[in-house]
Steps between C-alpha positions, in 0.01 A plus 500: 500500500852368510809719431790374285824638378428383147197375313588280200212464255557187302678183610675366194872493433547883536278530809656211682850611398428839659346340809809285549728801497270693735441217735874445539523874566267444798214692351134434576363397159163397362481327167147483343474266202198424291629158402474562127851502357554580133699179449246268665424304180867421437638161593814641644702816563810502280831694494479542877834411645473186730126486441475430127185295422336560833119522476386864558280413795781302666736794458257730670443259790880473546529878506215540749659248734833684483365847574279375780821379677594868533163609642335618175124466500358360178123495437297394202266778397469807284578858575188702395650850538771700668449851624763772533681430827501133398196349666400199292152357481484129421216330326408311811434830681814509708747791497872542542722807535858518388783750472593386152323308222657265246275393205605181322163413340654403163305530176223355289565342158236628263515234231381515137140397436566163340269210578659248733821702559443608861424148610853391392673803654808398697486144373562491123414860426795698639648846513860483615753277337744543789231371732364212284704469176717216618197285584374521136837496329516346151125460476269659239458847637297802396492870574160673482561866419325763710702804403814641347731304730389171350798463262744566785318242705512235219870558439565463870301180538684354196777434752295210648373333186576497125135411431340832559199674337409864534125560467452862395142496622407805298681717760841571343674522160870434517739744333720388211788466744286296745389270220866445415595424857210257544596319181870488600403327824262257333184638672185415310238779475127449475262775412133528597307537828550240770154383607550207738756297691440127418516271801489117481496280811596796722800582276551792264524358144463798269367834401184556289489803279188692399498324157482159675864407437655314794877529554638228732695636796602360843525826690443869443659823621308827504526841666204626700455850623669521838272710727641585846266405784524840662133588586581494874733798446244716328381682815863586584570668166802288413633566144450237236623494142489299178771238445663529157735282303621614157236774499214256557295516822495149650351577836472726799710531814540683829776753470768418757876567519767233534432466875127462450413852618189643328379850448326497847729509810464181698357298212721246319449255216690197385472204262276485194278784621801734438704290251268294274791321334657367826522122539429344834855506626534864399173590674625323815831696487310829441277431803805417712672825399184704557461346844858602598438854374173528691679401817776754434232770443329410831838511679555858379150596622566340838842663535352843408233451763759397757711811418198720549410325821859537628511867411163552675620324814819698503311826467263399776788413723675831440184692578451306820865575604448872440182502701657305777803729500282812526316356792824422680585867478158606628362587159169397360442432133352796308128430445399465139271773377 
């Protein structure tokens, strides 16, 4: 078993952002990454300052190379479990022990059960207009409703194209005010259940409704349920909670404060596992900040230990001086009963 200052579970933007801060703080760090990033299907990472359009895999490799320059150890694998005291068991049978744990395992998008939709995820079926809206601007877009936030999503995506259709998908009925707002922005609305995503020559070309109607579209946006990948924390009793927007539950998250500190001392969380709405650049920043806070926490622990050791050494020295003084005067220490 190898001992580390910090174990980082998950090696995406948040995990590598933390590892960079910790490596530069001269900490002994292990990053364990399963190699299954949420954004793997996407052609590029967007809205990331200086890295806009970089393929997700390339961004990870650049990050790994950077943190390794500071002595951070990065291994591909999966953490099977973590026991109190922070001994981690990896899927390959190896173990590692750390003084602190940072979990940056992200989330899983649970998508609506529509034939053909998952196969287009991250390509022409999208979720975040800030991540991918520019690449499909002014095209025939659609929003497939999955809950009460669908109207808000459609009005937001209207910024990127005037040719926009909201498919209610038998999941939502707009209010009178929402109907008015959709009409004012020129958003078409289609009722009925969405049954299939139509693909022609490896390109999304439309949406087929349950009644057989096909509505031509070039790309779709939809909102899946954002489930935090937090199973590795179950044995530690870390608090989790529902993520709500406008009173609607859109996912789950690990509860962590602004520094990444969770409900269990020594356990931290950053990135999408704690903030499902964070884009890649925000996840990287959150990881970097959490890394700095973990280092500061370890410094406090080390300083406290040094103070105790100094006090103990001083007490031992004082006792030795008393004993030595007694002996110089021909006295013997009083035996303990």
